[in-house]
C-alpha positions as CSV (number, residue, x, y, z in Angstrom):
1,M,-14.8,35.7,-37.7
2,A,-18.1,37.7,-37.2
3,A,-18.3,40.9,-35.4
4,E,-21.2,43.5,-35.0
5,N,-21.0,44.3,-38.5
6,G,-20.1,40.8,-39.7
7,S,-16.3,41.8,-40.2
8,L,-13.4,42.7,-37.9
9,G,-12.3,45.3,-40.3
10,S,-9.1,47.1,-39.0
11,S,-6.7,45.1,-36.7
12,T,-6.6,47.9,-34.2
13,L,-7.8,46.3,-30.9
14,A,-10.6,48.2,-28.9
15,P,-10.9,48.3,-25.1
16,S,-11.4,45.0,-23.1
17,R,-14.9,43.9,-23.2
18,V,-16.5,41.2,-21.0
19,V,-18.1,38.2,-22.5
20,Y,-19.9,35.5,-20.3
21,C,-18.4,32.2,-21.1
22,R,-19.1,28.8,-19.3
23,P,-16.2,26.4,-18.8
24,V,-17.1,22.8,-19.4
25,A,-16.3,20.0,-16.8
26,G,-12.8,19.4,-16.0
27,L,-11.9,23.1,-15.4
28,S,-11.6,24.4,-11.8
29,A,-15.3,25.3,-11.6
30,P,-17.4,23.5,-14.1
31,T,-20.8,24.7,-13.2
32,R,-20.0,28.3,-12.4
33,P,-19.7,31.1,-15.0
34,V,-16.5,32.9,-15.4
35,L,-15.8,36.4,-17.0
36,F,-13.3,36.2,-19.8
37,H,-11.9,39.5,-21.2
38,F,-11.2,39.8,-24.9
39,L,-9.3,42.3,-26.8
40,H,-11.1,42.2,-30.3
41,R,-12.2,45.2,-32.1
42,G,-15.9,45.5,-32.3
43,V,-16.9,42.8,-29.9
44,S,-20.2,43.3,-28.4
45,L,-21.4,41.9,-25.1
46,N,-23.8,39.5,-27.0
47,A,-21.3,37.9,-29.5
48,C,-18.0,36.2,-29.2
49,P,-15.6,37.0,-32.2
50,L,-15.2,33.2,-32.8
51,S,-18.9,32.4,-32.6
52,T,-20.9,30.9,-35.4
53,P,-24.7,31.3,-36.0
54,N,-25.3,27.8,-35.0
55,R,-23.1,27.4,-32.2
56,P,-21.3,30.3,-30.3
57,R,-18.0,29.4,-29.3
58,C,-15.1,31.1,-27.3
59,P,-11.6,31.2,-28.2
60,I,-10.6,29.9,-24.9
61,A,-10.0,26.1,-24.8
62,G,-12.8,24.4,-23.1
63,A,-15.0,27.1,-22.8
64,R,-18.4,27.7,-24.5
65,Y,-20.3,31.2,-25.1
66,H,-22.8,31.6,-22.3
67,P,-24.8,34.9,-22.7
68,A,-25.8,35.0,-19.0
69,P,-25.6,32.6,-16.1
70,V,-28.9,30.8,-15.5
71,P,-29.1,29.4,-11.9
72,A,-31.7,27.1,-10.7
73,P,-32.8,28.8,-7.5
74,S,-34.8,25.7,-6.4
75,V,-32.1,23.1,-6.7
76,R,-29.0,22.3,-4.4
77,N,-26.3,19.6,-5.1
78,V,-24.1,18.8,-2.1
79,A,-21.9,16.1,-0.9
80,L,-21.0,14.6,2.5
81,V,-17.3,14.3,2.8
82,A,-15.3,13.4,5.9
83,H,-13.1,11.0,7.5
84,V,-14.2,7.2,8.0
85,D,-16.6,6.8,11.1
86,H,-17.2,10.7,11.5
87,G,-21.2,10.0,10.8
88,K,-21.7,11.0,7.4
89,T,-24.2,8.0,6.8
90,T,-25.8,8.7,10.1
91,L,-26.3,12.4,9.3
92,V,-27.9,11.5,5.9
93,D,-30.3,9.2,8.0
94,A,-31.3,12.1,10.3
95,I,-31.9,14.4,7.2
96,L,-34.0,11.8,5.5
97,G,-36.0,11.6,8.9
98,A,-36.3,15.4,9.3
99,T,-37.5,15.9,5.8
100,G,-40.3,13.5,6.0
101,V,-38.8,10.9,3.6
102,F,-39.7,8.1,5.9
103,A,-43.5,7.3,6.0
104,K,-44.7,7.3,9.5
105,H,-45.5,3.5,9.3
106,Q,-42.2,2.6,7.6
107,V,-39.7,0.7,9.8
108,R,-36.3,2.7,10.3
109,V,-33.2,1.1,9.3
110,D,-29.8,2.8,10.6
111,R,-27.3,3.6,7.8
112,V,-30.0,3.3,5.3
113,M,-27.8,4.5,2.6
114,D,-25.2,1.7,3.2
115,S,-27.3,-1.1,1.2
116,N,-24.2,-3.0,0.2
117,D,-23.6,-6.1,2.3
118,Q,-19.9,-5.4,3.0
119,E,-21.0,-1.7,3.8
120,R,-23.0,-2.9,6.8
121,E,-20.3,-5.7,7.8
122,R,-17.4,-3.3,7.8
123,G,-19.4,-0.2,9.1
124,I,-18.1,1.9,6.2
125,T,-19.4,3.5,3.0
126,I,-17.9,1.9,0.0
127,L,-20.0,3.2,-2.9
128,A,-21.0,7.0,-3.3
129,K,-24.9,7.2,-3.3
130,A,-27.5,9.8,-4.0
131,A,-30.8,11.0,-2.2
132,S,-33.1,14.0,-2.6
133,V,-35.0,15.6,0.0
134,E,-37.2,18.9,-0.2
135,W,-36.7,21.8,2.3
136,K,-38.8,24.9,2.2
137,G,-39.4,24.5,-1.4
138,V,-36.0,23.7,-2.3
139,R,-34.7,20.3,-3.6
140,I,-31.7,19.2,-1.9
141,N,-29.7,16.3,-3.8
142,L,-27.5,14.6,-1.1
143,V,-24.5,12.4,-2.1
144,D,-23.2,10.4,0.6
145,T,-19.5,9.4,-0.1
146,P,-16.9,7.1,1.3
147,G,-14.6,8.3,4.1
148,H,-11.7,5.8,3.4
149,A,-8.9,6.9,1.3
150,D,-9.0,3.6,-0.7
151,F,-12.2,4.8,-2.1
152,G,-11.2,8.3,-3.1
153,G,-12.2,7.5,-6.6
154,E,-15.8,7.4,-5.6
155,V,-15.4,10.5,-3.6
156,E,-13.7,12.3,-6.8
157,R,-16.7,11.2,-8.9
158,A,-19.3,12.5,-6.5
159,L,-17.6,15.9,-6.5
160,E,-18.3,16.3,-10.2
161,M,-22.0,16.1,-9.3
162,V,-22.2,18.7,-6.7
163,D,-21.9,22.3,-6.4
164,G,-20.8,22.4,-2.5
165,I,-19.9,20.2,0.3
166,L,-20.9,19.2,3.9
167,L,-17.4,18.7,5.5
168,L,-18.1,16.5,8.6
169,V,-15.6,16.6,11.5
170,D,-15.6,14.5,14.4
171,A,-15.7,16.9,17.7
172,A,-13.4,15.0,19.5
173,E,-11.0,13.7,16.7
174,G,-11.0,16.7,14.5
175,P,-9.5,16.7,11.0
176,M,-8.0,13.4,10.0
177,P,-6.2,12.2,7.0
178,Q,-9.2,11.5,4.7
179,T,-10.7,14.9,5.8
180,R,-7.5,16.7,4.4
181,Y,-7.7,14.5,1.2
182,V,-11.3,15.2,0.3
183,L,-11.2,19.0,1.4
184,S,-8.2,19.3,-1.0
185,K,-10.1,17.8,-4.0
186,A,-13.3,20.0,-3.0
187,L,-11.0,23.2,-3.2
188,A,-9.5,22.1,-6.3
189,R,-12.9,22.2,-7.9
190,D,-13.9,25.6,-6.3
191,L,-16.5,24.1,-4.1
192,P,-17.8,26.0,-1.0
193,A,-18.2,24.2,2.2
194,V,-20.5,24.1,5.2
195,V,-18.3,22.7,8.2
196,V,-20.4,20.3,10.4
197,I,-18.9,19.5,13.7
198,N,-20.5,16.3,14.7
199,K,-20.9,14.2,18.2
200,V,-20.6,17.5,20.1
201,E,-22.6,15.8,23.1
202,R,-19.6,13.5,23.6
203,H,-17.7,14.0,27.0
204,D,-14.5,14.4,25.4
205,A,-15.7,16.9,22.7
206,R,-13.1,19.7,22.0
207,V,-15.4,21.9,19.8
208,D,-13.6,25.2,20.1
209,E,-10.2,23.5,19.4
210,I,-11.6,21.5,16.7
211,A,-12.9,24.7,15.0
212,D,-9.4,26.3,15.3
213,E,-8.0,22.9,13.6
214,V,-10.5,23.2,10.7
215,Y,-9.3,26.9,9.9
216,Q,-5.8,25.7,10.2
217,L,-6.5,22.8,7.8
218,F,-8.0,25.3,5.2
219,F,-4.9,27.6,5.7
220,D,-2.7,24.7,5.0
221,L,-4.4,23.8,1.8
222,D,-4.0,27.3,0.7
223,A,-7.8,28.0,0.7
224,G,-8.7,31.4,-0.8
225,E,-10.5,33.9,1.3
226,R,-13.8,33.0,-0.3
227,H,-13.4,29.6,0.8
228,I,-12.6,30.4,4.3
229,E,-15.6,32.2,5.0
230,F,-17.6,29.1,5.7
231,P,-20.5,28.7,8.4
232,F,-20.1,26.1,11.2
233,V,-23.1,24.0,12.3
234,S,-22.7,21.8,15.3
235,T,-24.8,18.5,15.3
236,V,-25.9,15.4,17.2
237,A,-26.6,13.4,14.0
238,R,-27.7,10.4,15.8
239,E,-30.4,12.4,17.5
240,G,-31.2,14.6,14.7
241,R,-30.2,18.0,16.4
242,A,-28.2,20.9,15.2
243,V,-27.4,24.3,16.1
244,A,-25.6,27.2,14.0
245,G,-22.2,28.0,15.0
246,V,-20.0,26.2,17.6
247,G,-21.9,24.9,20.7
248,V,-24.2,22.1,21.8
249,P,-27.7,21.9,20.4
250,A,-30.7,22.3,22.5
251,S,-32.5,19.1,23.7
252,D,-35.4,20.2,21.5
253,A,-33.4,21.5,18.6
254,D,-34.0,19.7,15.2
255,L,-31.8,19.9,11.9
256,S,-33.4,23.4,10.5
257,A,-30.0,25.2,11.1
258,L,-28.1,22.7,9.2
259,M,-30.7,22.7,6.2
260,D,-31.0,26.7,6.2
261,A,-26.9,26.7,6.3
262,I,-27.1,24.4,3.1
263,V,-29.6,26.5,1.2
264,A,-28.0,29.7,2.2
265,T,-24.1,28.5,1.6
266,I,-24.3,26.0,-1.3
267,P,-24.8,28.1,-4.6
268,A,-27.5,26.7,-7.1
269,P,-26.5,25.0,-10.1
270,V,-25.8,27.4,-13.1
271,G,-26.5,26.3,-16.5
272,D,-28.6,26.9,-19.6
273,P,-31.5,24.8,-19.9
274,D,-32.0,26.0,-23.5
275,A,-28.5,25.3,-24.8
276,P,-27.5,22.1,-26.6
277,L,-27.4,19.2,-24.4
278,Q,-24.4,18.3,-22.4
279,A,-24.5,15.8,-19.5
280,I,-21.7,14.0,-17.8
281,V,-22.1,10.5,-16.5
282,T,-20.3,10.0,-13.1
283,N,-21.8,6.6,-11.9
284,L,-23.1,3.4,-13.1
285,D,-25.8,0.9,-11.9
286,A,-28.0,-2.0,-13.0
287,S,-31.5,-3.2,-13.0
288,D,-32.9,-6.6,-13.8
289,Y,-35.7,-4.8,-16.0
290,L,-33.8,-1.9,-17.6
291,G,-30.4,-3.2,-17.9
292,R,-27.5,-0.8,-17.4
293,L,-28.3,2.6,-15.8
294,A,-26.2,5.6,-16.1
295,I,-26.1,8.3,-13.1
296,G,-25.0,11.8,-13.5
297,R,-25.5,15.5,-14.0
298,V,-27.0,17.5,-16.7
299,V,-24.3,20.4,-17.4
300,N,-26.2,22.2,-20.0
301,G,-29.4,22.1,-22.0
302,T,-32.4,19.6,-21.0
303,L,-32.5,15.8,-21.0
304,R,-36.0,14.7,-22.2
305,A,-37.4,11.0,-22.0
306,G,-38.1,9.7,-25.4
307,E,-35.8,11.9,-27.2
308,K,-32.6,11.0,-29.1
309,V,-29.4,11.7,-27.7
310,A,-25.7,11.3,-28.8
311,L,-23.5,9.0,-26.4
312,C,-19.7,10.3,-26.7
313,H,-17.0,8.2,-25.6
314,D,-14.4,11.1,-26.4
315,L,-12.2,8.4,-28.2
316,E,-10.3,9.7,-31.0
317,G,-12.0,8.9,-34.3
318,E,-15.0,7.1,-32.6
319,P,-18.5,8.4,-33.8
320,P,-20.9,9.0,-31.0
321,I,-23.8,6.5,-30.6
322,L,-27.2,7.8,-31.4
323,R,-30.0,6.2,-29.4
324,R,-33.5,7.1,-27.7
325,L,-33.7,7.3,-24.1
326,T,-35.9,4.5,-23.1
327,Q,-36.3,5.8,-19.5
328,L,-35.4,8.8,-17.6
329,M,-35.5,9.0,-13.8
330,A,-34.8,11.6,-10.8
331,F,-33.9,11.0,-7.3
332,S,-36.9,11.5,-4.7
333,G,-36.0,10.6,-1.1
334,L,-34.4,7.2,-1.5
335,E,-36.4,6.1,-4.4
336,R,-35.8,6.8,-8.2
337,I,-39.0,8.0,-10.0
338,E,-39.7,8.4,-13.7
339,T,-39.8,11.9,-15.0
340,E,-40.2,13.8,-18.2
341,A,-37.2,16.1,-18.2
342,R,-34.1,16.9,-16.1
343,A,-32.7,20.4,-16.8
344,A,-29.2,21.9,-16.5
345,G,-27.7,21.5,-12.9
346,D,-29.9,18.7,-12.1
347,L,-29.1,14.9,-11.4
348,F,-30.5,12.0,-13.5
349,V,-30.7,8.5,-14.0
350,I,-31.3,7.0,-17.5
351,A,-31.6,3.6,-19.3
352,G,-31.2,2.8,-22.8
353,F,-27.4,2.8,-23.3
354,P,-25.9,-0.7,-22.6
355,E,-22.7,0.8,-23.9
356,V,-22.4,3.7,-21.5
357,E,-19.3,4.0,-19.3
358,I,-18.1,6.3,-16.4
359,G,-17.1,9.7,-17.9
360,D,-19.2,9.5,-21.1
361,T,-21.0,12.6,-22.4
362,L,-24.8,12.7,-23.3
363,A,-24.9,15.4,-25.9
364,D,-27.2,17.0,-28.6
365,P,-27.4,14.6,-31.5
366,D,-27.2,17.6,-34.1
367,D,-24.0,18.8,-32.7
368,P,-22.5,16.4,-30.1
369,V,-19.3,17.9,-28.2
370,P,-18.0,15.6,-25.6
371,L,-16.9,17.0,-22.2
372,P,-13.3,16.3,-20.8
373,R,-13.4,12.9,-19.2
374,L,-13.2,12.5,-15.4
375,K,-9.9,12.2,-14.0
376,V,-9.0,10.5,-10.7
377,D,-5.8,9.8,-8.9
378,E,-3.5,7.1,-10.4
379,P,-3.4,3.8,-8.5
380,V,-0.5,3.3,-6.1
381,L,-0.9,-0.7,-5.5
382,R,-1.1,-3.7,-7.7
383,M,-1.5,-7.2,-7.3
384,T,-2.4,-10.4,-9.6
385,F,-5.5,-12.3,-9.7
386,G,-5.2,-15.8,-11.1
387,V,-7.0,-19.0,-11.7
388,N,-7.3,-21.0,-8.7
389,S,-4.9,-24.1,-9.3
390,S,-4.7,-25.7,-5.8
391,P,-5.7,-29.5,-5.6
392,L,-9.0,-28.1,-3.7
393,S,-10.1,-26.1,-6.8
394,G,-13.7,-26.2,-7.7
395,K,-15.0,-27.7,-4.7
396,D,-16.7,-24.2,-3.5
397,G,-17.2,-22.0,-6.4
398,T,-18.8,-22.1,-9.9
399,L,-16.9,-19.5,-11.7
400,L,-13.4,-20.8,-12.1
401,T,-12.1,-19.9,-15.6
402,S,-9.6,-17.1,-16.5
403,R,-12.2,-15.9,-19.2
404,Q,-14.8,-15.5,-16.3
405,I,-12.5,-13.7,-14.1
406,R,-11.2,-11.4,-16.8
407,E,-14.8,-10.5,-17.8
408,R,-15.7,-9.9,-14.2
409,L,-12.6,-7.4,-13.8
410,E,-13.4,-5.6,-17.1
411,R,-17.0,-5.2,-15.8
412,E,-15.3,-3.6,-12.6
413,V,-13.3,-1.2,-14.5
414,R,-16.0,0.0,-16.6
415,G,-17.7,1.0,-13.1
416,N,-14.8,1.8,-11.1
417,V,-12.5,4.5,-12.5
418,S,-9.7,3.9,-10.1
419,I,-9.1,0.4,-10.8
420,R,-6.8,-0.6,-13.6
421,I,-6.2,-4.1,-15.0
422,G,-3.4,-5.4,-17.2
423,P,-1.8,-8.5,-18.8
424,T,0.8,-10.6,-17.3
425,T,3.2,-13.2,-18.8
426,S,0.6,-15.8,-18.1
427,P,-2.5,-15.9,-19.9
428,D,-4.2,-17.3,-16.5
429,V,-3.1,-14.4,-14.5
430,I,-4.2,-10.5,-14.5
431,E,-2.6,-7.6,-12.9
432,V,-5.0,-5.5,-11.0
433,S,-4.1,-1.9,-9.7
434,G,-5.9,0.1,-7.0
435,R,-5.8,3.0,-4.4
436,G,-5.1,0.7,-1.5
437,E,-5.3,-2.8,0.4
438,L,-8.8,-2.1,1.5
439,Q,-10.1,-1.3,-1.9
440,L,-8.6,-4.4,-3.5
441,A,-9.7,-6.6,-0.6
442,V,-13.2,-5.5,-1.2
443,L,-13.2,-6.2,-4.8
444,I,-11.8,-9.8,-3.9
445,E,-14.6,-10.3,-1.3
446,T,-17.2,-9.4,-3.7
447,M,-16.1,-11.7,-6.4
448,R,-15.8,-14.4,-3.5
449,R,-19.5,-13.8,-2.7
450,E,-20.4,-14.1,-6.3
451,G,-19.1,-17.6,-6.5
452,F,-15.6,-17.1,-7.7
453,E,-12.6,-19.0,-7.1
454,L,-9.2,-17.3,-7.3
455,Q,-5.7,-16.9,-6.2
456,V,-4.2,-13.4,-5.5
457,S,-0.7,-12.3,-4.8
458,R,0.8,-9.8,-2.2
459,P,0.2,-6.3,-3.1
460,E,3.3,-4.3,-4.2
461,V,3.7,-0.5,-4.9
462,I,3.9,1.0,-8.3
463,I,7.2,2.6,-8.8
464,R,7.3,6.0,-10.8
465,A,10.4,7.5,-12.6
466,I,10.7,11.1,-11.6
467,D,13.7,13.1,-12.7
468,G,15.3,9.9,-13.8
469,R,15.0,8.4,-10.2
470,P,12.7,5.8,-9.0
471,H,10.2,7.1,-6.6
472,E,7.7,5.1,-4.4
473,P,4.4,6.3,-2.9
474,V,4.3,7.4,0.6
475,E,1.4,7.2,3.1
476,R,0.4,9.0,6.2
477,A,-0.9,7.0,9.0
478,V,-2.6,8.1,11.9
479,I,-2.7,5.6,14.7
480,D,-4.9,6.0,17.7
481,V,-3.6,3.8,20.6
482,P,-3.9,3.6,24.5
483,N,-1.1,5.4,26.0
484,E,0.8,2.3,27.1
485,H,1.1,1.1,23.4
486,V,2.8,4.2,22.0
487,G,6.1,2.6,22.3
488,T,4.7,-0.3,20.6
489,V,3.9,1.8,17.5
490,T,7.2,3.6,17.4
491,Q,9.0,0.2,17.6
492,A,6.8,-1.2,14.5
493,V,7.4,1.7,12.3
494,A,11.0,2.2,12.8
495,P,12.4,-0.7,10.7
496,R,9.6,0.1,8.1
497,K,11.4,3.2,7.3
498,G,8.6,5.2,9.0
499,K,8.9,8.7,11.0
500,V,6.8,9.8,13.7
501,T,5.8,13.2,12.8
502,D,3.3,14.1,15.4
503,L,2.1,13.0,18.8
504,R,-1.0,14.3,20.5
505,P,-3.6,13.4,23.1
506,G,-6.7,11.5,22.0
507,D,-9.5,10.2,23.9
508,T,-9.0,9.8,27.7
509,G,-6.1,7.5,28.2
510,R,-5.1,7.3,24.5
511,T,-2.6,9.0,22.2
512,I,-2.9,9.8,18.4
513,V,0.5,9.0,16.6
514,T,1.1,10.4,13.1
515,V,3.7,8.4,10.9
516,V,4.8,8.9,7.6
517,A,6.4,6.1,5.8
518,P,6.7,4.3,2.4
519,A,3.5,2.7,1.4
520,R,5.2,-0.9,1.2
521,G,6.4,-0.5,4.8
522,L,2.8,0.0,5.9
523,L,1.7,-3.1,4.4
524,G,0.8,-5.6,7.3
525,L,1.2,-2.8,9.9
526,R,-2.6,-2.7,10.7
527,S,-2.7,-6.5,11.6
528,L,0.5,-6.3,13.4
529,L,-0.8,-3.4,15.6
530,M,-4.0,-5.2,16.2
531,T,-2.1,-8.1,17.5
532,T,0.5,-6.1,19.6
533,T,-2.1,-3.8,21.1
534,R,-4.7,-6.6,21.7
535,G,-7.2,-5.1,19.3
536,T,-7.1,-1.4,20.7
537,A,-5.4,0.2,17.9
538,L,-7.1,2.4,15.3
539,V,-5.1,2.9,12.1
540,H,-6.2,5.3,9.2
541,Q,-3.9,5.7,6.2
542,H,-3.9,7.7,3.0
543,H,-1.6,8.6,0.1
544,D,0.7,11.4,0.7
545,G,2.9,11.8,-2.3
546,W,6.1,10.3,-3.6
547,Q,9.7,9.9,-2.4
548,P,12.8,8.3,-3.7
549,W,13.1,4.7,-3.2
550,A,13.9,4.0,0.4
551,G,15.8,0.7,-0.1
552,D,14.9,-2.8,1.1
553,L,12.5,-3.5,4.0
554,P,12.8,-6.4,6.5
555,G,10.0,-9.2,5.9
556,R,7.8,-10.9,8.3
557,I,9.4,-12.3,11.7
558,G,8.2,-15.8,11.3
559,G,8.6,-18.3,8.6
560,A,6.0,-20.4,7.0
561,M,4.9,-23.9,8.2
562,I,4.4,-25.9,4.9
563,A,2.3,-29.0,4.6
564,D,4.1,-31.8,3.0
565,R,1.0,-33.9,2.0
566,S,-2.5,-34.1,1.5
567,G,-5.5,-35.1,3.8
568,P,-7.3,-33.9,6.8
569,A,-5.4,-32.1,9.6
570,T,-5.2,-33.9,12.9
571,G,-5.5,-32.6,16.3
572,F,-2.5,-34.8,17.3
573,A,-0.3,-33.3,14.7
574,L,-1.4,-29.7,15.4
575,E,-0.8,-30.2,19.1
576,N,2.6,-30.7,18.3
577,L,3.1,-28.0,15.7
578,Q,1.6,-25.4,18.0
579,K,4.7,-25.7,20.1
580,R,6.7,-24.4,17.4
581,G,4.6,-21.4,16.1
582,E,1.0,-20.4,15.5
583,I,-1.5,-22.6,13.5
584,F,-3.9,-21.4,11.0
585,V,-6.1,-24.5,10.5
586,T,-8.2,-26.7,12.6
587,P,-9.0,-30.5,12.5
588,P,-10.5,-32.1,10.4
589,E,-9.8,-29.3,7.6
590,L,-8.4,-30.5,4.4
591,V,-4.8,-29.4,3.7
592,Y,-2.7,-30.1,0.7
593,E,0.9,-30.2,-0.1
594,G,2.3,-26.8,-0.5
595,M,-0.4,-25.3,1.8
596,I,0.9,-23.2,4.5
597,V,-0.7,-24.2,7.8
598,G,0.9,-21.9,10.4
599,E,3.6,-19.3,11.1
600,A,6.8,-20.6,12.7
601,S,8.3,-18.9,15.8
602,R,11.6,-18.7,13.7
603,P,12.3,-17.2,10.4
604,E,13.1,-20.2,8.7
605,E,10.6,-22.1,6.7
606,M,9.4,-25.6,8.2
607,V,8.0,-28.3,5.9
608,V,5.6,-30.2,8.3
609,N,3.1,-33.1,8.3
610,P,-0.3,-31.6,9.7
611,T,-2.1,-35.0,8.8
612,K,-0.2,-37.1,11.2
613,G,-2.2,-39.4,13.6
614,K,-1.7,-41.0,17.0
615,E,-0.1,-44.5,16.6
616,L,-2.4,-47.2,18.1
617,T,-1.0,-49.7,20.4
618,N,-2.3,-52.1,23.0
619,I,-0.2,-50.5,25.6
620,R,-2.0,-48.1,27.9
621,T,0.0,-45.4,29.8
622,H,-1.0,-42.3,31.4
623,N,0.4,-40.1,28.6
624,H,-1.8,-41.9,26.0
625,D,-4.7,-41.1,27.9
626,E,-4.2,-37.4,28.1
627,A,-6.7,-35.4,26.0
628,I,-5.4,-33.3,23.1
629,K,-5.5,-29.5,23.9
630,L,-5.2,-27.2,21.1
631,T,-4.9,-23.4,21.2
632,P,-7.5,-21.6,19.2
633,P,-6.0,-21.0,15.7
634,R,-5.3,-17.7,14.2
635,T,-7.6,-18.2,11.1
636,P,-6.7,-15.7,8.5
637,T,-9.1,-13.2,7.0
638,L,-8.7,-12.1,3.5
639,E,-7.1,-8.6,4.6
640,T,-4.6,-10.3,7.2
641,A,-3.7,-13.1,4.6
642,I,-3.0,-10.7,1.7
643,E,-0.6,-8.7,4.3
644,W,1.1,-11.5,5.8
645,I,2.1,-13.5,2.5
646,A,5.7,-13.3,1.0
647,E,6.4,-12.7,-2.8
648,D,6.6,-16.5,-3.4
649,E,3.2,-17.2,-1.7
650,L,-0.4,-16.9,-2.8
651,V,-3.8,-16.4,-1.0
652,E,-6.5,-18.9,-2.4
653,V,-9.8,-17.3,-2.2
654,T,-13.2,-19.3,-2.5
655,P,-16.6,-18.8,-1.5
656,N,-16.1,-20.9,1.7
657,A,-12.6,-20.6,2.5
658,I,-9.3,-18.4,2.7
659,R,-6.2,-20.4,2.4
660,I,-2.6,-19.5,2.1
661,R,0.0,-21.5,-0.1
662,K,3.1,-21.4,-2.0
663,R,3.4,-20.8,-5.6
664,Q,5.2,-23.8,-6.1
665,L,3.4,-26.6,-4.2
666,T,6.1,-29.3,-4.1
667,D,9.3,-28.8,-2.2
668,Q,11.4,-29.8,-5.1
669,D,9.7,-27.1,-7.5
670,R,10.6,-24.5,-4.6
671,R,14.1,-25.4,-4.6
672,M,14.4,-25.2,-8.3
673,A,12.6,-21.8,-8.2
674,R,15.2,-20.4,-5.8
675,K,18.1,-21.6,-7.8
676,G,16.5,-19.9,-11.0
677,K,16.6,-16.6,-9.4
């Protein structure tokens, strides 16, 4: 080990000396310098006792010698995080407009960062996306993240790219489940926050109370003193107005207060542009012309177009892949523009590595050292994806085989670190695990729109063994309902082993009910409350830990109406069946044996004939001349179908239809399956 004179000499320890060292990604603060104290004899401030002439290293695992912090004062990397529908994407639109990203002649589109079809249809953000704006000579890289707990993997990846967050809170609703979840992740990464109270113009805004609730949230999450000293900014995002502190912006205000708070509060990224290259890949994209694109952040060194870099997968024994960057791009507004270099602390987009995956490291080819791979929370739900084996298979879609389904899911796993896939006992069926119902439903809907046909099972929770006992995931649900439906909520969650932990006033005439229950107990709760409250309930859920297995839970109330033959459904048959329950189909929709055409009013299953026609006679009576009157059917959506089905049922998904069926289509096969249990 080299010291000032090349040798340590005596083993006598000298007083503590300070060496600037930089922990790599994966530690608590991957982009900030930390002071480590070493008790080595003869250590100078410019040398680490375990350093080598080519590459100085620290004796602390995961740290690298850094002679001095090198900030990039003209750059800020910031993520917008909040609960769903609190206005993140709208605020991004306002920032883009205020900083001149939109040309005067350009047609403005609301929610411009939500470019995915399902994002616009569902009104939520699903994918984390980046944009860049200029403010008073500082380039601010903005990352818009999902606000739904099911897409927490996107949030965690986004936090790897930034040095601080804008924590957005609704002025009426206050901190909600996803607010707590995202803030806890940000605090774990030592990221400072600017708290933005949005929608302060609402008549039911509780700005002062919300500020107190935000402080309480920080205290509940054991935030340190440095993190609690955050600035407040009050905004009306849809009008592009902001004011520093807690209040209502003036009618002629702009977003200057917010932009100034970002520059003053969020630290500049720290790194050494002259050090050996290390860059982390946090997201993937694709281009028809360039192929696979990698998006990420330069941690150390400088990424230059046309130079060779080493791609490290961080797999034991796997050598790095050496290749030349074919194209290097930077974010500019909503566009990606070609650039010659990206220095430490900046975001990048590269082409030229078809093998790249999320979590990979781009490193110096002469000394490739990978960064620790990105870690996200483990999945809590799983379900199966299989080949569509119904009699109507192949009529709608073009992608039908198990090979095509498996290849598509493998591509999804490479680009979505919170999804897992695994084998089952059948070669035609694949197990898929994720963070929640909505995340899995979005994946299924995406595949459906791509032309896939498949059949999926009911989600089930993933059980963990903790201290030798089975534990199941617990979820916290925040339910916003009209006052008259509070009793409906408590009646719905009681048999599901749920506990009401909080009741507080919401908007005028509404109450916010907080419930903690096993995750499997909340499956189907959303659709049940939407029915029982006539569509007035708002339900938000997020993972809240693990608890011992709570025992069996009751199933759905009504039994299935199962078709006993194939053919077109008739109005005559459905008119008679609707007297015995709710119908899922309309005439002349094609049905098949084993397909579920409705839910009976009783818990027993019913085998029915939905294709029966009216008998033709030459006798005319008043009853024969009556017109058929059908109640509008309860057409299942993908989410409601997945929640509704039982263990022995499947949802058939095609580009044009959502159908519910039994695993065994014939009555005889179902009887044999029940006997075999």
